[in-house]
C-alpha positions as CSV (number, residue, x, y, z in Angstrom):
1,M,0.0,0.0,0.0
2,S,2.7,2.5,1.0
3,A,4.9,1.6,-2.0
4,K,2.5,2.8,-4.6
5,P,2.4,6.5,-3.8
6,A,6.2,6.5,-3.5
7,Q,6.6,5.6,-7.2
8,P,5.4,8.9,-8.7
9,G,7.6,10.9,-6.4
10,S,10.5,8.6,-7.2
11,R,9.9,9.1,-10.9
12,G,9.6,12.8,-10.4
13,G,12.9,12.9,-8.6
14,T,14.6,10.8,-11.2
15,A,13.2,13.0,-14.0
16,G,14.4,16.1,-12.1
17,L,17.9,14.6,-11.7
18,L,18.0,13.6,-15.4
19,A,16.9,17.1,-16.5
20,S,19.5,18.7,-14.1
21,H,22.2,16.4,-15.4
22,S,21.4,17.1,-19.1
23,W,21.2,20.9,-18.7
24,L,24.3,21.1,-16.5
25,G,26.3,19.2,-19.0
26,L,24.8,21.1,-21.9
27,I,25.5,24.5,-20.5
28,A,29.1,23.7,-19.7
29,S,29.8,21.3,-22.6
30,W,31.1,23.8,-25.2
31,V,33.6,25.3,-22.8
32,L,34.6,22.0,-21.4
33,F,35.3,20.4,-24.7
34,L,37.7,23.1,-25.7
35,V,39.3,23.1,-22.2
36,F,39.9,19.4,-22.2
37,L,41.1,19.3,-25.9
38,T,43.7,22.0,-25.3
39,G,44.5,20.5,-21.9
40,A,45.3,17.2,-23.6
41,M,47.9,19.0,-25.7
42,T,49.2,20.8,-22.6
43,M,50.2,17.4,-21.2
44,F,52.9,17.5,-23.8
45,K,53.7,21.2,-23.8
46,R,57.4,20.6,-23.7
47,E,57.3,18.3,-26.7
48,V,55.1,20.7,-28.6
49,D,57.7,23.4,-28.0
50,L,60.4,21.1,-29.3
51,W,58.3,20.0,-32.3
52,E,57.5,23.5,-33.3
53,K,61.2,24.5,-33.4
54,A,62.3,21.5,-35.3
55,P,64.7,20.7,-36.8
56,D,66.9,23.0,-34.6
57,Y,66.2,20.9,-31.5
58,L,66.2,17.4,-33.0
59,G,68.8,15.1,-31.4
60,S,69.4,17.4,-28.4
61,H,67.8,15.0,-26.0
62,N,70.0,13.5,-23.3
63,R,73.0,15.5,-24.4
64,A,75.1,17.9,-22.2
65,V,73.3,21.1,-21.2
66,A,74.9,24.5,-21.9
67,S,75.9,26.4,-18.7
68,L,73.7,29.1,-17.4
69,D,76.8,31.3,-16.9
70,S,77.3,31.3,-20.7
71,V,73.6,32.0,-21.3
72,L,73.7,35.0,-18.9
73,A,76.9,36.3,-20.6
74,A,75.0,36.3,-23.9
75,T,72.0,38.1,-22.3
76,R,72.5,41.8,-23.1
77,V,71.0,44.3,-20.6
78,P,70.2,47.7,-22.3
79,R,71.6,50.8,-20.7
80,E,68.1,52.2,-20.0
81,V,67.4,49.3,-17.6
82,A,68.0,50.9,-14.2
83,D,67.4,47.8,-11.9
84,P,67.8,44.6,-13.9
85,H,65.7,41.6,-12.7
86,I,66.2,38.3,-14.5
87,E,64.0,35.2,-14.3
88,V,65.3,32.0,-16.0
89,L,63.3,28.8,-16.6
90,L,65.9,26.0,-16.7
91,P,65.7,23.2,-19.3
92,G,63.9,20.2,-17.9
93,R,60.6,19.7,-16.2
94,M,59.2,23.2,-16.8
95,S,60.8,24.2,-20.1
96,A,62.4,22.6,-23.2
97,Y,65.1,25.3,-23.3
98,Y,66.5,28.2,-21.4
99,Q,63.8,30.9,-21.2
100,V,65.3,34.2,-20.0
101,F,63.0,37.1,-19.0
102,L,64.5,40.5,-18.3
103,Y,62.6,43.1,-16.3
104,D,63.4,46.5,-15.0
105,D,62.2,46.7,-11.4
106,A,62.6,50.5,-11.6
107,G,60.6,50.9,-14.9
108,D,58.4,49.0,-17.3
109,F,61.1,47.3,-19.5
110,Y,60.4,43.6,-20.5
111,R,62.2,41.3,-22.9
112,A,62.1,37.5,-23.4
113,T,64.9,35.5,-25.0
114,A,65.5,31.8,-25.5
115,F,68.7,29.8,-25.7
116,H,69.4,26.3,-27.0
117,P,69.9,23.9,-24.1
118,V,72.9,22.1,-25.7
119,T,74.8,24.7,-27.8
120,G,73.7,27.8,-25.8
121,A,73.0,29.6,-29.1
122,Q,70.2,32.3,-29.0
123,L,67.0,31.0,-30.5
124,P,64.2,32.9,-32.3
125,D,62.0,35.1,-30.2
126,P,60.1,32.6,-27.9
127,E,57.0,34.7,-28.2
128,A,57.0,34.0,-32.0
129,T,57.0,30.2,-31.4
130,G,54.8,29.8,-28.4
131,L,52.3,27.1,-29.4
132,G,52.7,25.2,-26.2
133,E,52.2,28.4,-24.2
134,F,49.1,29.1,-26.3
135,F,47.6,25.7,-25.5
136,E,48.2,26.2,-21.8
137,E,46.7,29.7,-21.8
138,F,43.7,28.7,-23.7
139,H,43.2,25.7,-21.4
140,K,43.2,28.0,-18.4
141,E,41.3,31.1,-19.7
142,L,40.1,30.5,-23.3
143,Y,42.3,33.4,-24.3
144,L,39.6,35.7,-23.2
145,P,39.6,38.6,-20.6
146,G,38.3,37.1,-17.4
147,G,38.1,33.7,-19.2
148,H,39.4,31.9,-16.1
149,Y,36.1,32.7,-14.3
150,L,34.2,31.1,-17.2
151,V,36.4,28.0,-17.0
152,G,35.8,27.9,-13.3
153,V,32.1,28.1,-13.6
154,A,32.1,25.4,-16.3
155,S,34.3,23.2,-14.1
156,L,31.9,23.7,-11.2
157,L,28.9,22.7,-13.4
158,M,30.9,19.7,-14.6
159,F,31.4,18.7,-10.9
160,L,27.7,18.9,-10.2
161,G,26.9,17.1,-13.5
162,L,29.2,14.2,-12.5
163,L,27.4,13.9,-9.1
164,T,23.9,13.9,-10.7
165,G,25.1,11.4,-13.4
166,L,26.5,9.1,-10.7
167,V,23.3,9.1,-8.7
168,L,21.3,8.4,-11.9
169,H,23.3,5.6,-13.4
170,W,25.2,4.0,-10.6
171,P,22.3,1.7,-9.4
172,K,21.7,0.5,-13.0
173,L,25.3,-0.2,-14.0
174,S,27.1,-3.5,-14.0
175,L,30.5,-4.7,-15.1
176,S,29.0,-6.2,-18.3
177,A,27.2,-2.9,-19.1
178,L,30.5,-0.9,-18.6
179,F,32.7,-3.1,-20.7
180,S,30.1,-4.4,-23.3
181,P,28.3,-1.6,-25.0
182,R,25.4,-2.6,-27.2
183,W,27.3,-2.0,-30.4
184,G,24.5,-3.2,-32.7
185,K,21.9,-0.7,-31.7
186,P,22.8,2.8,-32.9
187,R,21.3,5.0,-30.1
188,L,22.0,2.6,-27.3
189,R,25.6,2.3,-28.5
190,W,26.2,6.1,-27.9
191,L,24.3,5.9,-24.6
192,D,26.4,3.0,-23.3
193,L,29.6,4.6,-24.5
194,H,28.7,7.8,-22.7
195,N,27.8,6.1,-19.5
196,S,30.9,3.8,-19.6
197,L,33.3,6.7,-20.2
198,G,31.6,8.7,-17.4
199,V,32.0,5.9,-14.8
200,L,35.4,4.4,-15.8
201,A,37.0,7.8,-16.0
202,L,35.1,9.2,-12.9
203,P,38.2,9.7,-10.7
204,F,39.9,11.6,-13.4
205,H,36.8,13.7,-14.1
206,L,36.3,14.5,-10.4
207,L,40.0,15.5,-10.0
208,M,39.9,17.8,-13.1
209,A,36.6,19.3,-12.2
210,F,37.6,20.0,-8.6
211,T,41.2,21.3,-9.3
212,G,39.9,23.3,-12.3
213,T,37.3,25.0,-10.2
214,V,39.9,25.9,-7.5
215,F,42.5,27.2,-10.0
216,S,40.0,29.2,-12.1
217,L,38.3,30.8,-9.1
218,T,41.3,31.2,-6.9
219,L,41.3,35.0,-7.3
220,L,37.6,35.2,-6.3
221,L,38.3,32.8,-3.3
222,N,41.2,35.0,-2.3
223,L,39.1,38.1,-2.4
224,L,36.4,36.5,-0.3
225,M,39.0,35.4,2.2
226,V,40.7,38.8,2.3
227,F,37.6,40.9,2.7
228,G,35.5,38.3,4.6
229,R,38.0,37.0,7.1
230,L,41.0,39.3,7.0
231,H,39.1,42.6,6.8
232,G,40.8,43.8,3.6
233,D,44.4,43.0,4.6
234,D,46.0,40.5,2.2
235,Q,49.4,40.5,3.9
236,P,48.8,37.3,6.0
237,L,47.7,35.5,2.9
238,R,50.7,36.7,0.9
239,E,53.1,35.6,3.8
240,L,51.6,32.1,3.7
241,L,51.9,31.7,-0.1
242,F,55.1,33.7,-0.8
243,A,58.4,34.2,1.0
244,P,58.9,37.9,2.0
245,P,61.5,39.9,-0.1
246,L,65.0,40.2,1.3
247,P,66.0,43.7,2.5
248,L,68.7,44.2,-0.2
249,E,68.4,47.5,-2.1
250,I,70.3,48.2,-5.3
251,A,73.7,49.8,-4.6
252,H,74.3,51.2,-8.1
253,A,77.9,49.8,-7.9
254,P,78.8,47.1,-10.3
255,T,80.9,44.2,-9.1
256,P,82.0,40.7,-10.5
257,S,79.8,37.8,-9.5
258,L,80.4,34.2,-8.7
259,S,79.5,31.3,-11.0
260,V,75.7,30.9,-11.1
261,D,76.0,27.2,-12.1
262,G,78.1,26.5,-9.0
263,L,75.6,28.2,-6.7
264,I,72.7,26.2,-8.4
265,R,74.6,22.9,-7.7
266,E,75.3,23.9,-4.1
267,A,71.6,24.7,-3.5
268,S,70.5,21.4,-5.1
269,Q,72.8,19.4,-2.9
270,R,72.1,21.4,0.3
271,L,68.3,21.2,0.0
272,D,68.1,17.9,-1.9
273,M,65.9,19.4,-4.7
274,E,65.8,19.6,-8.5
275,P,66.3,23.2,-9.7
276,V,63.6,24.4,-12.1
277,R,63.8,28.2,-12.0
278,V,66.3,30.9,-11.1
279,S,65.7,34.5,-10.1
280,I,68.4,37.2,-10.1
281,L,67.6,40.6,-8.6
282,H,69.8,43.7,-9.1
283,Y,71.7,41.8,-11.8
284,G,75.2,43.1,-12.3
285,D,75.1,45.2,-9.0
286,R,77.1,44.8,-5.9
287,N,74.0,43.8,-4.0
288,A,72.8,41.3,-6.6
289,W,71.3,38.1,-5.2
290,L,70.3,34.8,-6.6
291,T,67.3,32.6,-5.7
292,V,67.2,29.0,-6.8
293,H,63.6,27.5,-6.9
294,G,63.3,23.7,-7.0
295,H,61.1,20.7,-6.3
296,G,62.1,18.3,-3.6
297,H,63.4,14.9,-4.7
298,G,61.0,12.0,-3.9
299,S,58.1,14.3,-3.1
300,L,54.9,15.0,-4.9
301,A,54.8,18.7,-4.6
302,Q,57.3,20.2,-2.2
303,V,59.1,23.3,-3.4
304,G,62.1,24.9,-1.9
305,Q,64.2,28.1,-2.3
306,A,67.8,28.9,-1.7
307,S,69.0,32.6,-1.9
308,Y,72.7,33.7,-2.1
309,R,74.7,36.9,-2.6
310,L,76.2,36.8,-6.0
311,D,79.4,38.7,-5.1
312,S,80.4,36.4,-2.2
313,G,78.2,33.3,-2.3
314,E,76.9,34.1,1.2
315,P,73.7,32.2,1.9
316,L,70.9,34.7,2.6
317,R,67.9,32.4,3.1
318,M,67.2,28.6,3.0
319,L,63.6,27.4,2.7
320,P,63.9,23.6,2.4
321,P,61.1,21.7,0.5
322,R,59.9,19.9,3.6
323,G,59.5,23.2,5.4
324,I,56.8,24.6,3.2
325,N,53.6,25.6,4.9
326,A,50.3,23.7,4.4
327,L,48.6,26.2,2.3
328,A,51.4,26.6,-0.2
329,H,52.0,22.9,-0.2
330,G,48.3,22.2,-0.9
331,N,48.3,24.6,-3.8
332,E,51.3,22.9,-5.3
333,V,49.8,19.5,-4.8
334,L,46.7,20.5,-6.6
335,H,48.7,22.0,-9.5
336,R,50.8,18.9,-10.0
337,L,47.8,16.6,-9.8
338,H,46.0,18.7,-12.3
339,Y,48.8,18.7,-14.9
340,G,50.2,15.2,-14.1
341,D,53.8,16.3,-14.2
342,F,54.9,14.0,-11.3
343,G,54.8,10.5,-12.9
344,G,56.8,10.7,-16.2
345,V,55.6,10.4,-19.8
346,G,53.4,7.4,-19.0
347,L,51.2,9.4,-16.7
348,R,51.0,12.3,-19.1
349,L,50.0,9.9,-21.9
350,L,47.3,8.5,-19.6
351,Y,46.1,12.0,-18.9
352,F,46.0,12.8,-22.6
353,L,43.9,9.7,-23.4
354,L,41.5,10.4,-20.6
355,A,41.2,14.1,-21.7
356,I,40.3,12.9,-25.3
357,A,37.9,10.3,-23.8
358,T,36.3,13.2,-21.9
359,C,35.9,15.1,-25.2
360,V,34.1,12.0,-26.6
361,L,32.0,11.9,-23.4
362,I,30.9,15.5,-24.0
363,A,30.3,15.0,-27.7
364,T,28.2,11.8,-27.2
365,G,26.1,13.6,-24.4
366,N,25.4,16.5,-26.7
367,L,24.5,14.2,-29.6
368,L,22.1,12.2,-27.6
369,W,20.4,15.3,-26.2
370,L,20.1,16.9,-29.7
371,E,18.8,13.9,-31.5
372,K,16.3,13.1,-28.8
373,R,14.8,16.6,-29.2
374,L,15.1,16.5,-33.0
375,S,12.8,13.5,-33.0
376,Q,10.1,15.2,-31.0
377,R,7.2,17.1,-32.5
378,A,7.4,19.9,-29.9
379,R,11.0,21.1,-30.1
380,P,12.4,23.4,-27.4
381,R,13.3,27.0,-28.4
382,G,16.9,27.8,-29.1
383,L,17.5,24.3,-30.5
384,R,19.4,25.7,-33.5
385,W,21.8,27.5,-31.2
386,V,22.4,24.4,-29.1
387,A,23.1,22.4,-32.2
388,G,25.3,25.1,-33.7
389,L,27.4,25.5,-30.6
390,S,27.7,21.7,-30.2
391,V,28.9,21.3,-33.8
392,G,31.2,24.3,-33.4
393,A,32.8,23.2,-30.2
394,C,33.2,19.5,-31.0
395,G,33.8,19.4,-34.7
396,G,35.2,23.0,-34.9
397,G,37.5,22.3,-31.9
398,M,39.1,19.3,-33.6
399,L,39.5,21.3,-36.9
400,A,40.9,24.3,-35.0
401,L,43.5,22.0,-33.3
402,A,44.5,20.5,-36.6
403,T,44.8,23.9,-38.4
404,V,46.8,25.5,-35.6
405,L,49.3,22.7,-35.7
406,L,49.5,23.0,-39.4
407,A,50.1,26.7,-39.2
408,A,52.8,26.3,-36.5
409,R,54.6,23.8,-38.8
410,T,54.4,25.8,-42.1
411,L,54.7,29.4,-41.0
412,P,58.4,30.6,-41.0
413,V,59.6,32.0,-37.7
414,A,60.6,35.3,-39.4
415,V,57.0,36.1,-40.4
416,P,56.0,39.3,-38.6
417,A,53.5,38.8,-35.8
418,R,53.8,35.0,-36.4
419,M,51.9,34.0,-33.2
420,D,49.0,36.2,-34.1
421,W,48.7,34.3,-37.4
422,V,49.0,31.0,-35.5
423,I,46.3,31.9,-33.0
424,G,44.1,33.1,-35.8
425,A,44.5,29.7,-37.4
426,F,42.8,28.3,-34.3
427,A,40.2,31.0,-33.8
428,V,38.9,31.4,-37.4
429,P,38.0,27.7,-38.0
430,L,36.4,27.5,-34.5
431,L,34.2,30.5,-35.1
432,A,33.4,29.5,-38.7
433,A,32.3,26.0,-37.4
434,C,30.0,27.6,-34.9
435,A,28.4,29.8,-37.6
436,L,28.1,26.8,-39.9
437,G,26.3,24.8,-37.1
438,V,23.9,27.6,-36.4
439,L,23.0,28.4,-40.0
440,S,22.9,24.8,-41.2
441,A,20.0,22.4,-40.6
442,R,21.8,19.1,-40.3
443,P,24.2,19.0,-37.3
444,R,25.2,15.3,-37.9
445,R,26.3,16.0,-41.4
446,D,28.2,19.2,-40.4
447,L,29.9,17.4,-37.6
448,S,31.0,14.6,-39.9
449,L,32.3,17.1,-42.5
450,L,34.4,18.9,-39.9
451,L,35.8,15.7,-38.4
452,R,36.7,14.4,-41.9
453,I,38.7,17.6,-42.7
454,A,40.3,17.5,-39.3
455,G,41.3,13.9,-39.6
456,A,42.9,14.5,-43.0
457,L,44.9,17.4,-41.6
458,F,46.1,15.4,-38.6
459,L,47.3,12.7,-41.1
460,L,49.0,15.3,-43.2
461,L,51.1,16.7,-40.3
462,P,53.5,13.6,-39.8
463,L,53.9,13.4,-43.6
464,L,55.0,17.1,-43.7
465,D,57.5,16.5,-40.9
466,W,59.2,13.6,-42.7
467,A,59.1,15.5,-46.0
468,M,60.7,18.6,-44.5
469,F,63.4,17.0,-42.3
470,G,63.2,13.3,-42.4
471,R,66.9,12.7,-42.1
472,A,67.1,14.9,-39.0
473,L,64.1,12.9,-37.5
474,L,65.9,9.6,-38.1
475,A,69.1,11.0,-36.5
476,A,67.0,12.2,-33.5
477,L,65.4,8.8,-33.1
478,A,68.8,7.2,-33.2
479,A,69.9,9.5,-30.4
480,G,66.9,8.7,-28.3
481,D,65.1,12.0,-28.9
482,W,61.4,11.2,-29.3
483,A,60.0,14.7,-28.7
484,A,58.9,15.5,-32.3
485,T,57.9,11.9,-33.0
486,T,55.7,12.0,-29.9
487,I,53.6,14.9,-31.4
488,E,53.4,13.0,-34.7
489,L,52.0,9.9,-32.9
490,L,49.5,12.1,-31.0
491,C,48.4,13.5,-34.4
492,L,47.9,10.0,-35.7
493,A,45.8,9.2,-32.6
494,L,43.7,12.2,-33.1
495,A,43.2,11.4,-36.8
496,A,42.1,7.9,-35.8
497,A,39.6,9.3,-33.3
498,C,38.2,11.6,-36.0
499,I,37.9,8.9,-38.6
500,A,36.3,6.4,-36.2
501,T,33.7,9.0,-35.1
502,V,32.8,9.7,-38.7
503,R,32.3,6.0,-39.5
504,W,30.0,5.7,-36.5
505,L,28.1,8.8,-37.5
506,R,27.6,7.5,-41.0
507,R,26.6,4.1,-39.8
508,D,23.9,5.4,-37.4
509,P,21.3,7.2,-39.4
510,I,18.7,8.6,-37.0
511,R,15.3,9.7,-38.1
512,A,14.4,13.4,-38.1
513,A,18.0,14.4,-37.4
514,T,17.4,17.7,-39.1
515,L,16.4,21.2,-37.9
516,V,14.1,21.6,-41.0
517,R,10.5,20.8,-40.3
518,A,8.8,18.8,-42.9
519,T,5.9,20.7,-44.6
520,P,2.7,18.7,-44.7
521,A,1.5,17.6,-48.1
522,A,-1.3,19.6,-49.7
523,P,-4.6,17.6,-49.8
524,E,-5.5,16.3,-53.2
525,S,-8.5,18.0,-54.9
526,G,-11.4,15.8,-55.8
């Protein structure tokens, strides 16, 4: 007796959860697809940088690294720079080469230069060949003003969508359902694939959604903490996250300095850490001082600092990795978990595959939602915009990734404003695909067309590499340098994903998969 009235309420609750899950995913899907797609490439940011600069870098893997002293000697400081401040990213975990950034702490001067990690020769302007940096910036903020807030909101919606999806599908799932999709039934095939990817990759999705929300909304959270708990004073928060500056003012008296490489080795041995970045304040001055930043050996995310006077080598401050405070340590842990840079190339490859699987999860969810509404007589308003943005983000995103890689490979470094052209090669196909999706009436056909073009371009990229510098690639492989070949293999994997999806779309014709309403036939006259 009591079970009967509970059924309508249960159905109503399930229907509400299903609607919430669908709309949460739909609202965030366009942003999330692009974020995960560029995030997948960010897993191999270092290899992308090396691939873009080929053939200059080919064969440099596992060879002796040029000294930082020689790099600094080749870094010219203009006379108008009153208080030189130099930041250097060392070759290794954070960079593929020496990246030297020169600032004027007494003015607004800024210059970036790059040096080969083996020969020490100055390379083309790093800002003209920054494809890896572009992927990371787009992943974090969509290359839009305030875009990190949009990414944060989308990550939060993804987190809520994961929870509602888990509540909906967990009781109905079994091992056979997860690993044996109903391949012979078109609509159920996509539904099973969507559910399987959502459940099997759930830990990864939860991790990305949580850390992405925290990173993207950190500024907002900090403001709330400062004005809500610290009464507008951000100094306690800054002291927790950053070491206070040393009280060494510029003396305006030049003096010779000790070997920077020797001080880096001393800091590495003393604090048992791997150096990744170097800061030099008051460079060339008597009061110049060096700070070595590094990651602790054998730790997930412990960072340390060692500061020295450059004229005498006197230690000024030692912050061992194991002495980091809980807040800064937690922030570093989240960062390394999000980017997977603590487990070698195998973990990064796993992250790449899971990110691409997430793109498939988003695309299948949108396709299922669209084609269910397209088969209904009473279609919701704005369906054309939903279809257009879905086609633009999914198909257009893959095409944009292919075209930006092609532009980075074919555009000479000497082209003025090269990175503007490279970024345009990503933005134009993406926006054009969104317009095509909105104006066209057949989203399935448009999606197939975009994926076919993207797949062809992904296949073309390795052929271009071997045609342009095949001998250098063979020599690099013989020397154990797989950086460029890794990107070529990723292109082949992306091409295979595009081609397989097109075959599935072609094999699964669904009725009424068009935005054009059929006009009723006129009655015949007697």
